[in-house]
PAMI-816638 format. One record per residue: residue number from 0; residue in three letters; chain; x, y, z of N, C-alpha, C in turn. Coordinates in steps of 0.05 Angstrom, whole numbers, plus 5000, padded with zeros to 4 digits. Layout:
# residues N
[rec NUM,ALA,A,[X,Y,Z],[X,Y,Z],[X,Y,Z]] ...
//
This chain:
# residues 326
[rec 0,UNK,A,[9299,6476,0924],[9275,6468,0909],[9254,6457,0928]] [rec 1,UNK,A,[9263,6441,0948],[9244,6429,0966],[9251,6437,0995]] [rec 2,UNK,A,[9258,6463,0999],[9267,6472,1026],[9246,6467,1047]] [rec 3,UNK,A,[9220,6472,1041],[9199,6469,1061],[9197,6440,1070]] [rec 4,UNK,A,[9199,6422,1051],[9197,6393,1057],[9221,6385,1074]] [rec 5,UNK,A,[9244,6394,1067],[9268,6388,1083],[9265,6396,1112]] [rec 6,UNK,A,[9254,6420,1116],[9250,6430,1143],[9229,6413,1158]] [rec 7,UNK,A,[9209,6404,1144],[9189,6387,1157],[9201,6360,1165]] [rec 8,UNK,A,[9220,6351,1150],[9232,6325,1156],[9254,6327,1177]] [rec 9,UNK,A,[9266,6350,1180],[9288,6353,1198],[9281,6345,1226]] [rec 10,UNK,A,[9297,6328,1238],[9294,6317,1265],[9270,6299,1268]] [rec 11,UNK,A,[9258,6290,1245],[9235,6273,1246],[9241,6243,1245]] [rec 12,UNK,A,[9222,6227,1255],[9224,6198,1252],[9202,6188,1234]] [rec 13,UNK,A,[9211,6171,1215],[9193,6161,1194],[9195,6130,1194]] [rec 14,UNK,A,[9180,6117,1211],[9182,6088,1213],[9176,6074,1186]] [rec 15,UNK,A,[9192,6054,1181],[9188,6037,1157],[9169,6015,1167]] [rec 16,UNK,A,[9144,6016,1158],[9124,5998,1170],[9123,5971,1155]] [rec 17,UNK,A,[9121,5949,1170],[9117,5923,1158],[9088,5917,1152]] [rec 18,UNK,A,[9083,5895,1140],[9055,5887,1133],[9049,5861,1148]] [rec 19,UNK,A,[9027,5860,1163],[9019,5834,1176],[9006,5817,1154]] [rec 20,UNK,A,[9018,5794,1149],[9007,5776,1129],[8993,5752,1141]] [rec 21,UNK,A,[8976,5740,1126],[8965,5713,1132],[8984,5693,1120]] [rec 22,UNK,A,[8981,5668,1128],[8999,5647,1118],[8995,5642,1088]] [rec 23,UNK,A,[8972,5650,1077],[8967,5646,1048],[8979,5669,1031]] [rec 24,UNK,A,[8993,5688,1044],[9006,5709,1029],[8989,5734,1026]] [rec 25,UNK,A,[8964,5733,1035],[8947,5757,1033],[8951,5774,1058]] [rec 26,UNK,A,[8944,5800,1055],[8947,5818,1077],[8925,5813,1098]] [rec 27,UNK,A,[8933,5812,1123],[8913,5809,1145],[8901,5836,1150]] [rec 28,UNK,A,[8879,5842,1138],[8868,5869,1139],[8860,5877,1168]] [rec 29,UNK,A,[8849,5859,1183],[8841,5865,1210],[8866,5873,1227]] [rec 30,UNK,A,[8887,5857,1224],[8912,5863,1238],[8924,5889,1228]] [rec 31,UNK,A,[8923,5894,1202],[8933,5918,1190],[8919,5943,1202]] [rec 32,UNK,A,[8893,5941,1204],[8877,5963,1215],[8884,5968,1244]] [rec 33,UNK,A,[8888,5947,1259],[8897,5950,1287],[8924,5963,1289]] [rec 34,UNK,A,[8942,5956,1271],[8968,5967,1270],[8967,5997,1264]] [rec 35,UNK,A,[8950,6004,1245],[8947,6033,1238],[8938,6049,1262]] [rec 36,UNK,A,[8919,6038,1278],[8910,6052,1302],[8932,6055,1322]] [rec 37,UNK,A,[8949,6034,1325],[8972,6035,1343],[8991,6058,1334]] [rec 38,UNK,A,[8996,6059,1308],[9015,6079,1299],[9004,6108,1301]] [rec 39,UNK,A,[8978,6110,1300],[8966,6137,1304],[8972,6148,1332]] [rec 40,UNK,A,[8976,6130,1351],[8982,6139,1378],[9011,6144,1383]] [rec 41,UNK,A,[9028,6138,1363],[9057,6143,1366],[9064,6171,1357]] [rec 42,UNK,A,[9083,6184,1370],[9091,6212,1363],[9110,6212,1339]] [rec 43,UNK,A,[9101,6202,1317],[9118,6200,1293],[9113,6223,1274]] [rec 44,UNK,A,[9131,6229,1257],[9129,6252,1238],[9119,6244,1211]] [rec 45,UNK,A,[9117,6218,1206],[9108,6208,1180],[9114,6178,1179]] [rec 46,UNK,A,[9113,6168,1155],[9116,6139,1151],[9132,6133,1126]] [rec 47,UNK,A,[9143,6110,1126],[9157,6100,1102],[9143,6074,1093]] [rec 48,UNK,A,[9132,6073,1070],[9119,6049,1060],[9133,6040,1034]] [rec 49,UNK,A,[9127,6015,1026],[9139,6003,1002],[9169,6000,1004]] [rec 50,UNK,A,[9181,6005,1028],[9210,6002,1031],[9215,5973,1039]] [rec 51,UNK,A,[9240,5968,1046],[9248,5940,1051],[9231,5927,1073]] [rec 52,UNK,A,[9226,5941,1095],[9210,5930,1117],[9182,5923,1107]] [rec 53,UNK,A,[9171,5939,1089],[9145,5934,1079],[9144,5917,1054]] [rec 54,UNK,A,[9168,5905,1047],[9170,5887,1024],[9159,5899,0998]] [rec 55,UNK,A,[9166,5925,0994],[9154,5940,0972],[9160,5929,0944]] [rec 56,UNK,A,[9183,5917,0941],[9190,5907,0914],[9180,5878,0910]] [rec 57,UNK,A,[9170,5866,0931],[9161,5838,0929],[9131,5834,0929]] [rec 58,UNK,A,[9117,5853,0940],[9087,5850,0940],[9076,5859,0913]] [rec 59,UNK,A,[9051,5852,0907],[9039,5858,0881],[9032,5888,0880]] [rec 60,UNK,A,[9028,5897,0855],[9020,5925,0851],[8994,5930,0866]] [rec 61,UNK,A,[8975,5911,0865],[8950,5914,0878],[8953,5917,0909]] [rec 62,UNK,A,[8971,5901,0920],[8977,5903,0948],[8990,5930,0955]] [rec 63,UNK,A,[9009,5939,0938],[9021,5965,0943],[9001,5987,0944]] [rec 64,UNK,A,[8983,5986,0925],[8962,6007,0924],[8945,6006,0949]] [rec 65,UNK,A,[8937,5983,0958],[8920,5980,0981],[8935,5991,1006]] [rec 66,UNK,A,[8960,5985,1008],[8976,5994,1031],[8978,6024,1031]] [rec 67,UNK,A,[8984,6036,1008],[8987,6065,1006],[8960,6079,1013]] [rec 68,UNK,A,[8939,6069,1002],[8913,6082,1007],[8905,6081,1036]] [rec 69,UNK,A,[8911,6059,1049],[8905,6056,1078],[8920,6076,1095]] [rec 70,UNK,A,[8946,6077,1091],[8963,6095,1107],[8958,6124,1100]] [rec 71,UNK,A,[8954,6130,1075],[8950,6158,1066],[8924,6168,1078]] [rec 72,UNK,A,[8903,6152,1079],[8877,6160,1090],[8880,6164,1120]] [rec 73,UNK,A,[8895,6146,1133],[8898,6147,1162],[8916,6170,1172]] [rec 74,UNK,A,[8935,6178,1155],[8955,6199,1162],[8954,6222,1142]] [rec 75,UNK,A,[8931,6235,1141],[8927,6256,1121],[8947,6279,1125]] [rec 76,UNK,A,[8955,6285,1150],[8972,6308,1156],[9001,6301,1161]] [rec 77,UNK,A,[9008,6276,1156],[9036,6267,1160],[9050,6262,1133]] [rec 78,UNK,A,[9076,6264,1133],[9091,6258,1108],[9093,6228,1103]] [rec 79,UNK,A,[9089,6220,1078],[9093,6192,1071],[9114,6190,1050]] [rec 80,UNK,A,[9134,6173,1056],[9156,6168,1037],[9152,6140,1026]] [rec 81,UNK,A,[9153,6137,1000],[9149,6111,0987],[9175,6101,0975]] [rec 82,UNK,A,[9180,6075,0980],[9203,6062,0967],[9197,6058,0937]] [rec 83,UNK,A,[9217,6061,0921],[9214,6059,0892],[9238,6044,0880]] [rec 84,UNK,A,[9232,6025,0862],[9253,6010,0850],[9242,5987,0833]] [rec 85,UNK,A,[9259,5968,0827],[9250,5945,0812],[9268,5921,0818]] [rec 86,UNK,A,[9260,5898,0810],[9275,5874,0813],[9284,5864,0786]] [rec 87,UNK,A,[9309,5856,0783],[9320,5847,0758],[9305,5822,0749]] [rec 88,UNK,A,[9297,5822,0723],[9285,5798,0712],[9308,5779,0703]] [rec 89,UNK,A,[9310,5757,0717],[9333,5740,0713],[9334,5726,0686]] [rec 90,UNK,A,[9312,5720,0674],[9311,5703,0650],[9306,5719,0624]] [rec 91,UNK,A,[9318,5742,0622],[9315,5757,0598],[9342,5770,0590]] [rec 92,UNK,A,[9343,5780,0566],[9368,5792,0557],[9375,5817,0572]] [rec 93,UNK,A,[9401,5822,0574],[9410,5845,0590],[9397,5871,0581]] [rec 94,UNK,A,[9397,5875,0554],[9386,5900,0543],[9357,5904,0551]] [rec 95,UNK,A,[9342,5882,0549],[9314,5884,0557],[9311,5888,0586]] [rec 96,UNK,A,[9328,5874,0602],[9327,5877,0631],[9330,5906,0639]] [rec 97,UNK,A,[9350,5919,0629],[9356,5947,0637],[9333,5965,0629]] [rec 98,UNK,A,[9323,5963,0606],[9301,5980,0597],[9276,5975,0614]] [rec 99,UNK,A,[9269,5950,0618],[9245,5943,0634],[9249,5951,0663]] [rec 100,UNK,A,[9273,5948,0673],[9279,5955,0701],[9274,5985,0705]] [rec 101,UNK,A,[9283,6002,0687],[9279,6031,0690],[9250,6037,0687]] [rec 102,UNK,A,[9237,6025,0667],[9208,6030,0663],[9192,6023,0688]] [rec 103,UNK,A,[9198,6000,0699],[9183,5991,0723],[9187,6010,0747]] [rec 104,UNK,A,[9212,6018,0750],[9219,6037,0772],[9204,6063,0769]] [rec 105,UNK,A,[9205,6074,0745],[9192,6100,0740],[9162,6097,0743]] [rec 106,UNK,A,[9151,6075,0734],[9122,6071,0737],[9114,6070,0767]] [rec 107,UNK,A,[9131,6057,0783],[9126,6056,0812],[9128,6083,0825]] [rec 108,UNK,A,[9147,6100,0816],[9149,6127,0826],[9125,6144,0819]] [rec 109,UNK,A,[9116,6141,0794],[9092,6156,0785],[9067,6147,0800]] [rec 110,UNK,A,[9065,6121,0805],[9043,6111,0820],[9043,6122,0849]] [rec 111,UNK,A,[9067,6123,0861],[9069,6134,0888],[9059,6163,0888]] [rec 112,UNK,A,[9067,6178,0868],[9057,6206,0867],[9027,6208,0864]] [rec 113,UNK,A,[9016,6191,0846],[8987,6191,0842],[8972,6184,0867]] [rec 114,UNK,A,[8983,6167,0884],[8970,6158,0908],[8975,6176,0932]] [rec 115,UNK,A,[8991,6197,0928],[8994,6217,0949],[9020,6216,0965]] [rec 116,UNK,A,[9041,6202,0955],[9066,6202,0969],[9079,6230,0968]] [rec 117,UNK,A,[9093,6237,0989],[9106,6264,0991],[9135,6263,0981]] [rec 118,UNK,A,[9147,6240,0981],[9175,6237,0972],[9179,6207,0966]] [rec 119,UNK,A,[9201,6201,0953],[9208,6173,0947],[9236,6167,0956]] [rec 120,UNK,A,[9239,6142,0966],[9265,6131,0972],[9273,6112,0950]] [rec 121,UNK,A,[9294,6118,0936],[9301,6102,0912],[9320,6080,0919]] [rec 122,UNK,A,[9311,6055,0916],[9328,6032,0921],[9352,6033,0902]] [rec 123,UNK,A,[9374,6023,0911],[9398,6022,0895],[9393,6004,0870]] [rec 124,UNK,A,[9399,6014,0846],[9394,5999,0821],[9415,5977,0817]] [rec 125,UNK,A,[9411,5955,0830],[9432,5934,0830],[9436,5921,0803]] [rec 126,UNK,A,[9418,5925,0784],[9421,5915,0757],[9447,5926,0744]] [rec 127,UNK,A,[9455,5949,0753],[9479,5962,0741],[9505,5956,0756]] [rec 128,UNK,A,[9502,5940,0777],[9526,5934,0794],[9547,5918,0778]] [rec 129,UNK,A,[9572,5926,0781],[9595,5912,0769],[9597,5916,0739]] [rec 130,UNK,A,[9581,5933,0727],[9584,5938,0698],[9607,5958,0694]] [rec 131,UNK,A,[9619,5958,0671],[9641,5976,0665],[9633,6005,0668]] [rec 132,UNK,A,[9608,6011,0659],[9598,6038,0661],[9576,6041,0682]] [rec 133,UNK,A,[9580,6027,0704],[9559,6026,0724],[9553,6054,0737]] [rec 134,UNK,A,[9574,6069,0741],[9570,6095,0754],[9553,6114,0736]] [rec 135,UNK,A,[9559,6114,0711],[9543,6130,0692],[9514,6121,0692]] [rec 136,UNK,A,[9510,6095,0692],[9483,6084,0691],[9467,6090,0717]] [rec 137,UNK,A,[9481,6089,0740],[9468,6094,0765],[9458,6123,0766]] [rec 138,UNK,A,[9475,6141,0757],[9467,6170,0756],[9444,6174,0737]] [rec 139,UNK,A,[9446,6163,0714],[9425,6165,0694],[9399,6154,0704]] [rec 140,UNK,A,[9400,6132,0718],[9376,6119,0729],[9362,6138,0748]] [rec 141,UNK,A,[9376,6151,0766],[9364,6169,0785],[9351,6193,0771]] [rec 142,UNK,A,[9364,6202,0750],[9353,6224,0734],[9327,6216,0721]] [rec 143,UNK,A,[9325,6191,0712],[9300,6181,0701],[9278,6181,0722]] [rec 144,UNK,A,[9285,6171,0746],[9265,6170,0767],[9256,6198,0775]] [rec 145,UNK,A,[9273,6217,0773],[9266,6245,0780],[9244,6255,0762]] [rec 146,UNK,A,[9240,6244,0738],[9219,6253,0720],[9191,6248,0731]] [rec 147,UNK,A,[9189,6232,0752],[9163,6227,0765],[9153,6252,0779]] [rec 148,UNK,A,[9171,6270,0786],[9163,6295,0798],[9160,6295,0828]] [rec 149,UNK,A,[9174,6276,0841],[9174,6276,0870],[9202,6280,0881]] [rec 150,UNK,A,[9205,6292,0904],[9232,6295,0916],[9243,6267,0922]] [rec 151,UNK,A,[9270,6265,0919],[9283,6239,0921],[9301,6238,0946]] [rec 152,UNK,A,[9300,6215,0960],[9319,6208,0981],[9336,6185,0970]] [rec 153,UNK,A,[9362,6189,0969],[9380,6168,0960],[9381,6146,0982]] [rec 154,UNK,A,[9389,6122,0973],[9390,6100,0992],[9417,6086,0990]] [rec 155,UNK,A,[9433,6090,1011],[9459,6077,1012],[9456,6053,1030]] [rec 156,UNK,A,[9453,6030,1018],[9448,6005,1032],[9472,5986,1029]] [rec 157,UNK,A,[9480,5973,1051],[9503,5955,1049],[9497,5932,1030]] [rec 158,UNK,A,[9518,5924,1016],[9516,5906,0993],[9504,5879,1000]] [rec 159,UNK,A,[9509,5868,1024],[9499,5842,1032],[9468,5842,1031]] [rec 160,UNK,A,[9456,5865,1036],[9427,5868,1036],[9416,5876,1009]] [rec 161,UNK,A,[9433,5877,0989],[9423,5884,0962],[9428,5913,0954]] [rec 162,UNK,A,[9447,5926,0968],[9453,5953,0961],[9478,5956,0943]] [rec 163,UNK,A,[9486,5980,0940],[9510,5987,0925],[9527,6006,0941]] [rec 164,UNK,A,[9553,6002,0942],[9571,6021,0955],[9578,6043,0935]] [rec 165,UNK,A,[9562,6064,0936],[9566,6087,0918],[9593,6100,0924]] [rec 166,UNK,A,[9607,6107,0902],[9632,6121,0905],[9627,6151,0911]] [rec 167,UNK,A,[9647,6165,0920],[9644,6193,0927],[9636,6209,0902]] [rec 168,UNK,A,[9647,6201,0879],[9640,6216,0854],[9611,6212,0846]] [rec 169,UNK,A,[9601,6188,0850],[9572,6183,0845],[9555,6199,0865]] [rec 170,UNK,A,[9562,6198,0890],[9547,6212,0910],[9547,6242,0904]] [rec 171,UNK,A,[9570,6252,0895],[9572,6281,0889],[9552,6289,0867]] [rec 172,UNK,A,[9551,6272,0846],[9533,6277,0823],[9504,6275,0833]] [rec 173,UNK,A,[9497,6255,0848],[9470,6250,0856],[9460,6272,0876]] [rec 174,UNK,A,[9477,6278,0895],[9469,6298,0915],[9467,6326,0903]] [rec 175,UNK,A,[9480,6330,0880],[9478,6356,0866],[9452,6360,0852]] [rec 176,UNK,A,[9437,6338,0848],[9411,6340,0834],[9392,6356,0851]] [rec 177,UNK,A,[9377,6375,0839],[9359,6391,0855],[9336,6375,0866]] [rec 178,UNK,A,[9330,6353,0853],[9307,6336,0863],[9315,6320,0888]] [rec 179,UNK,A,[9341,6316,0893],[9350,6300,0916],[9351,6318,0941]] [rec 180,UNK,A,[9336,6308,0961],[9335,6324,0986],[9353,6312,1008]] [rec 181,UNK,A,[9363,6288,1004],[9380,6276,1024],[9386,6247,1018]] [rec 182,UNK,A,[9399,6234,1038],[9407,6207,1034],[9402,6191,1060]] [rec 183,UNK,A,[9391,6167,1056],[9388,6149,1079],[9412,6130,1080]] [rec 184,UNK,A,[9424,6127,1103],[9447,6110,1107],[9438,6085,1122]] [rec 185,UNK,A,[9445,6061,1111],[9440,6036,1124],[9464,6018,1118]] [rec 186,UNK,A,[9485,6021,1133],[9510,6007,1127],[9515,5984,1147]] [rec 187,UNK,A,[9496,5980,1166],[9496,5959,1186],[9520,5960,1204]] [rec 188,UNK,A,[9542,5947,1196],[9565,5945,1214],[9589,5961,1205]] [rec 189,UNK,A,[9585,5978,1185],[9608,5994,1175],[9606,6023,1186]] [rec 190,UNK,A,[9616,6026,1210],[9616,6052,1223],[9632,6072,1206]] [rec 191,UNK,A,[9654,6063,1195],[9672,6080,1179],[9657,6092,1155]] [rec 192,UNK,A,[9642,6075,1142],[9627,6085,1118],[9607,6107,1127]] [rec 193,UNK,A,[9593,6103,1149],[9574,6123,1158],[9589,6149,1165]] [rec 194,UNK,A,[9611,6146,1180],[9626,6170,1188],[9636,6186,1164]] [rec 195,UNK,A,[9647,6171,1144],[9658,6184,1121],[9637,6200,1105]] [rec 196,UNK,A,[9614,6187,1101],[9593,6201,1086],[9580,6223,1102]] [rec 197,UNK,A,[9579,6220,1128],[9569,6242,1145],[9587,6267,1141]] [rec 198,UNK,A,[9613,6262,1142],[9632,6285,1139],[9630,6296,1110]] [rec 199,UNK,A,[9627,6279,1091],[9624,6287,1063],[9600,6306,1060]] [rec 200,UNK,A,[9578,6299,1071],[9554,6316,1069],[9559,6343,1084]] [rec 201,UNK,A,[9570,6341,1108],[9574,6365,1124],[9592,6385,1110]] [rec 202,UNK,A,[9612,6375,1095],[9631,6392,1082],[9623,6401,1054]] [rec 203,UNK,A,[9604,6386,1042],[9598,6392,1014],[9568,6397,1008]] [rec 204,UNK,A,[9551,6385,1024],[9522,6387,1018],[9506,6393,1044]] [rec 205,UNK,A,[9511,6415,1057],[9498,6422,1082],[9468,6425,1079]] [rec 206,UNK,A,[9459,6431,1054],[9431,6435,1049],[9416,6409,1045]] [rec 207,UNK,A,[9430,6386,1046],[9417,6360,1042],[9416,6345,1068]] [rec 208,UNK,A,[9395,6329,1072],[9391,6314,1097],[9407,6288,1098]] [rec 209,UNK,A,[9419,6283,1121],[9430,6257,1127],[9409,6243,1144]] [rec 210,UNK,A,[9399,6221,1134],[9377,6207,1148],[9388,6179,1156]] [rec 211,UNK,A,[9385,6173,1181],[9395,6147,1190],[9375,6125,1185]] [rec 212,UNK,A,[9386,6102,1176],[9371,6078,1175],[9386,6056,1190]] [rec 213,UNK,A,[9403,6065,1209],[9421,6048,1224],[9408,6039,1250]] [rec 214,UNK,A,[9392,6018,1249],[9378,6009,1272],[9396,6001,1295]] [rec 215,UNK,A,[9419,5988,1289],[9437,5978,1309],[9456,6000,1320]] [rec 216,UNK,A,[9456,6023,1309],[9472,6045,1320],[9456,6071,1318]] [rec 217,UNK,A,[9431,6070,1325],[9412,6092,1322],[9422,6117,1336]] [rec 218,UNK,A,[9426,6114,1363],[9434,6137,1379],[9460,6149,1369]] [rec 219,UNK,A,[9479,6131,1364],[9506,6141,1355],[9504,6157,1329]] [rec 220,UNK,A,[9486,6149,1311],[9484,6163,1285],[9472,6191,1289]] [rec 221,UNK,A,[9456,6195,1310],[9448,6222,1316],[9472,6239,1322]] [rec 222,UNK,A,[9490,6228,1339],[9514,6242,1347],[9533,6248,1323]] [rec 223,UNK,A,[9531,6231,1303],[9548,6233,1279],[9534,6247,1256]] [rec 224,UNK,A,[9514,6263,1262],[9503,6280,1241],[9476,6274,1230]] [rec 225,UNK,A,[9463,6252,1237],[9437,6246,1226],[9417,6268,1234]] [rec 226,UNK,A,[9401,6277,1215],[9382,6298,1219],[9353,6287,1218]] [rec 227,UNK,A,[9350,6261,1217],[9324,6248,1217],[9329,6218,1215]] [rec 228,UNK,A,[9307,6203,1218],[9309,6174,1218],[9287,6162,1200]] [rec 229,UNK,A,[9295,6144,1183],[9277,6127,1167],[9285,6099,1173]] [rec 230,UNK,A,[9270,6086,1191],[9281,6063,1205],[9261,6042,1211]] [rec 231,UNK,A,[9269,6017,1206],[9251,5994,1211],[9245,5991,1241]] [rec 232,UNK,A,[9264,5997,1258],[9261,5995,1287],[9237,6012,1296]] [rec 233,UNK,A,[9232,6034,1282],[9211,6052,1290],[9183,6041,1285]] [rec 234,UNK,A,[9181,6017,1272],[9155,6006,1267],[9141,5997,1293]] [rec 235,UNK,A,[9155,5996,1315],[9144,5992,1341],[9159,6009,1361]] [rec 236,UNK,A,[9146,6015,1383],[9159,6031,1405],[9170,6058,1395]] [rec 237,UNK,A,[9154,6071,1378],[9162,6096,1366],[9165,6118,1386]] [rec 238,UNK,A,[9149,6118,1407],[9150,6139,1427],[9178,6140,1440]] [rec 239,UNK,A,[9188,6116,1447],[9214,6114,1459],[9236,6126,1441]] [rec 240,UNK,A,[9234,6119,1415],[9255,6128,1396],[9253,6158,1390]] [rec 241,UNK,A,[9228,6168,1389],[9224,6197,1384],[9235,6213,1409]] [rec 242,UNK,A,[9230,6203,1433],[9239,6216,1457],[9270,6216,1457]] [rec 243,UNK,A,[9282,6195,1449],[9311,6194,1447],[9322,6215,1428]] [rec 244,UNK,A,[9309,6217,1405],[9318,6237,1385],[9315,6265,1396]] [rec 245,UNK,A,[9292,6271,1408],[9287,6297,1419],[9307,6304,1441]] [rec 246,UNK,A,[9313,6284,1458],[9333,6289,1479],[9359,6298,1468]] [rec 247,UNK,A,[9368,6285,1446],[9393,6292,1434],[9392,6320,1421]] [rec 248,UNK,A,[9372,6324,1405],[9370,6350,1391],[9366,6373,1410]] [rec 249,UNK,A,[9354,6368,1433],[9349,6390,1453],[9372,6392,1472]] [rec 250,UNK,A,[9393,6376,1469],[9417,6378,1486],[9414,6366,1514]] [rec 251,UNK,A,[9394,6348,1517],[9390,6335,1543],[9406,6308,1542]] [rec 252,UNK,A,[9431,6311,1546],[9449,6288,1540],[9447,6265,1560]] [rec 253,UNK,A,[9441,6271,1585],[9438,6249,1604],[9413,6232,1597]] [rec 254,UNK,A,[9391,6246,1591],[9367,6232,1582],[9372,6217,1556]] [rec 255,UNK,A,[9386,6229,1538],[9392,6217,1512],[9407,6190,1516]] [rec 256,UNK,A,[9427,6190,1533],[9443,6166,1538],[9426,6144,1550]] [rec 257,UNK,A,[9408,6151,1569],[9391,6131,1581],[9372,6119,1561]] [rec 258,UNK,A,[9360,6136,1544],[9341,6127,1524],[9355,6111,1502]] [rec 259,UNK,A,[9379,6120,1495],[9394,6107,1474],[9401,6078,1482]] [rec 260,UNK,A,[9407,6074,1508],[9412,6047,1518],[9388,6029,1514]] [rec 261,UNK,A,[9364,6040,1519],[9340,6024,1516],[9335,6018,1487]] [rec 262,UNK,A,[9339,6037,1470],[9335,6033,1441],[9354,6012,1430]] [rec 263,UNK,A,[9379,6014,1440],[9399,5994,1432],[9391,5966,1440]] [rec 264,UNK,A,[9380,5963,1464],[9371,5936,1473],[9350,5925,1455]] [rec 265,UNK,A,[9331,5942,1446],[9310,5933,1428],[9322,5925,1401]] [rec 266,UNK,A,[9340,5941,1391],[9353,5934,1365],[9369,5909,1367]] [rec 267,UNK,A,[9382,5905,1389],[9401,5882,1392],[9387,5855,1396]] [rec 268,UNK,A,[9360,5856,1399],[9346,5830,1400],[9328,5826,1376]] [rec 269,UNK,A,[9327,5846,1359],[9310,5844,1335],[9327,5845,1309]] [rec 270,UNK,A,[9348,5860,1308],[9365,5862,1284],[9389,5845,1288]] [rec 271,UNK,A,[9385,5818,1286],[9406,5799,1290],[9405,5779,1267]] [rec 272,UNK,A,[9425,5763,1264],[9426,5743,1242],[9405,5721,1247]] [rec 273,UNK,A,[9392,5711,1226],[9393,5721,1199],[9380,5748,1197]] [rec 274,UNK,A,[9394,5768,1186],[9385,5795,1186],[9358,5799,1173]] [rec 275,UNK,A,[9352,5783,1152],[9326,5786,1138],[9303,5779,1157]] [rec 276,UNK,A,[9310,5765,1179],[9289,5758,1198],[9280,5781,1216]] [rec 277,UNK,A,[9292,5805,1213],[9284,5827,1230],[9255,5835,1226]] [rec 278,UNK,A,[9244,5831,1202],[9216,5838,1197],[9198,5820,1213]] [rec 279,UNK,A,[9204,5794,1213],[9189,5775,1230],[9191,5783,1259]] [rec 280,UNK,A,[9215,5791,1268],[9218,5798,1296],[9204,5823,1303]] [rec 281,UNK,A,[9203,5843,1286],[9188,5868,1292],[9158,5862,1292]] [rec 282,UNK,A,[9149,5845,1275],[9121,5836,1276],[9115,5822,1302]] [rec 283,UNK,A,[9135,5806,1312],[9132,5792,1337],[9130,5812,1361]] [rec 284,UNK,A,[9146,5834,1359],[9144,5855,1379],[9116,5866,1379]] [rec 285,UNK,A,[9105,5871,1356],[9077,5882,1355],[9057,5862,1367]] [rec 286,UNK,A,[9062,5836,1362],[9045,5816,1375],[9047,5817,1405]] [rec 287,UNK,A,[9072,5818,1415],[9076,5818,1444],[9065,5843,1457]] [rec 288,UNK,A,[9064,5865,1442],[9052,5890,1453],[9021,5889,1451]] [rec 289,UNK,A,[9010,5868,1439],[8981,5866,1437],[8969,5881,1413]] [rec 290,UNK,A,[8986,5888,1394],[8976,5904,1371],[8964,5885,1350]] [rec 291,UNK,A,[8978,5863,1344],[8968,5844,1324],[8968,5816,1336]] [rec 292,UNK,A,[8952,5798,1325],[8952,5770,1335],[8977,5756,1326]] [rec 293,UNK,A,[8983,5734,1339],[9008,5719,1333],[9008,5709,1304]] [rec 294,UNK,A,[8985,5700,1294],[8984,5689,1267],[8989,5711,1246]] [rec 295,UNK,A,[8986,5736,1253],[8991,5758,1234],[9020,5767,1235]] [rec 296,UNK,A,[9036,5757,1254],[9064,5763,1255],[9079,5745,1236]] [rec 297,UNK,A,[9073,5748,1211],[9083,5730,1191],[9094,5745,1167]] [rec 298,UNK,A,[9118,5738,1159],[9131,5750,1136],[9136,5728,1115]] [rec 299,UNK,A,[9120,5727,1094],[9123,5706,1074],[9148,5707,1058]] [rec 300,UNK,A,[9163,5729,1059],[9187,5732,1043],[9213,5728,1060]] [rec 301,UNK,A,[9210,5724,1085],[9234,5722,1103],[9244,5694,1107]] [rec 302,UNK,A,[9267,5692,1120],[9279,5665,1124],[9268,5650,1148]] [rec 303,UNK,A,[9251,5663,1164],[9241,5650,1188],[9211,5648,1187]] [rec 304,UNK,A,[9201,5623,1188],[9172,5620,1189],[9161,5624,1217]] [rec 305,UNK,A,[9175,5611,1236],[9168,5614,1265],[9193,5618,1281]] [rec 306,UNK,A,[9192,5637,1300],[9214,5641,1318],[9214,5619,1339]] [rec 307,UNK,A,[9237,5612,1349],[9239,5594,1372],[9228,5608,1396]] [rec 308,UNK,A,[9216,5592,1414],[9204,5603,1438],[9225,5618,1455]] [rec 309,UNK,A,[9249,5608,1455],[9271,5621,1470],[9276,5649,1459]] [rec 310,UNK,A,[9275,5653,1433],[9279,5680,1422],[9256,5698,1428]] [rec 311,UNK,A,[9232,5688,1426],[9208,5704,1433],[9209,5713,1462]] [rec 312,UNK,A,[9217,5695,1479],[9220,5701,1508],[9241,5723,1512]] [rec 313,UNK,A,[9263,5721,1497],[9284,5741,1499],[9273,5769,1491]] [rec 314,UNK,A,[9259,5770,1469],[9247,5796,1460],[9228,5806,1481]] [rec 315,UNK,A,[9211,5788,1492],[9192,5796,1512],[9206,5808,1536]] [rec 316,UNK,A,[9227,5795,1545],[9242,5805,1569],[9254,5832,1564]] [rec 317,UNK,A,[9264,5837,1539],[9275,5863,1532],[9253,5884,1533]] [rec 318,UNK,A,[9230,5878,1523],[9207,5897,1523],[9200,5904,1552]] [rec 319,UNK,A,[9201,5884,1570],[9195,5890,1598],[9217,5907,1610]] [rec 320,UNK,A,[9242,5900,1604],[9265,5914,1615],[9265,5944,1607]] [rec 321,UNK,A,[9257,5950,1582],[9258,5978,1573],[9232,5993,1578]] [rec 322,UNK,A,[9213,5980,1592],[9189,5993,1600],[9167,5994,1580]] [rec 323,UNK,A,[9169,5978,1559],[9148,5977,1539],[9126,5956,1544]] [rec 324,UNK,A,[9131,5939,1563],[9113,5917,1569],[9114,5911,1599]] [rec 325,UNK,A,[9091,5906,1611],[9091,5900,1640],[9096,5871,1644]] 
//
């Protein structure tokens, strides 16, 4: 159904872009514009907005629209993937929660289509987690989202970060949907989960894309079947990561190993505990690269208001070591 789109995405990198905020919670538009210009110079294949790195479920609808319009205008010829989902309303009845949750998710998907998104990444519907009929509800939920009329990328996110460990039977049902073009894997430290699902796709759904979201094992996931990347690490130093991917796909294994080591060094100083602080750290990378000012390297939703100078110095030294900063 979406064969042309799948081919456009194959072997591509789609950075999950963060938002530079001011301390009052508003978007720093000057810093955002500077960031857009920086990304224009990166050899990326498209972008991912409204996803976890861009705090898509936490920012306001008005902010989401502003973010989409900015990136869509700047990247007319690139693919844009929009995160879609909802947050459970804690203080209401379960029946109302579920209905509203689905309505909000579908509305977000339709809005993404109206604003020019090419595909959507569907957040795991955690409202259905641990219910007796959770698997049936998860499948039904994705079918509702499909009514928005955009191709779907499934999102397998580790549970500690708010995801759901989908069973093989659920994955089989979801991947069989004609609207589903692939799955993004972000299991963090579960290599076995990634390996198992990679094999599952290779043996059962060769026409669907396996997309890595594994920042801490980026290069390895190429070797284990990833056909593209939708990744927060790509929000900075995209050229390095694209070159690593091309080296692997072109069979230049010596170059791939050298570049993969550099990419790992970047991931190992930014994707560390507390893990939610990675957005702050990637914004700090952008500050150190001279893309945004220090005051715009702010994530109002994260656990870290200010990084310790020692950690900033460590990130800076890694950037120098991998050739991204003099």
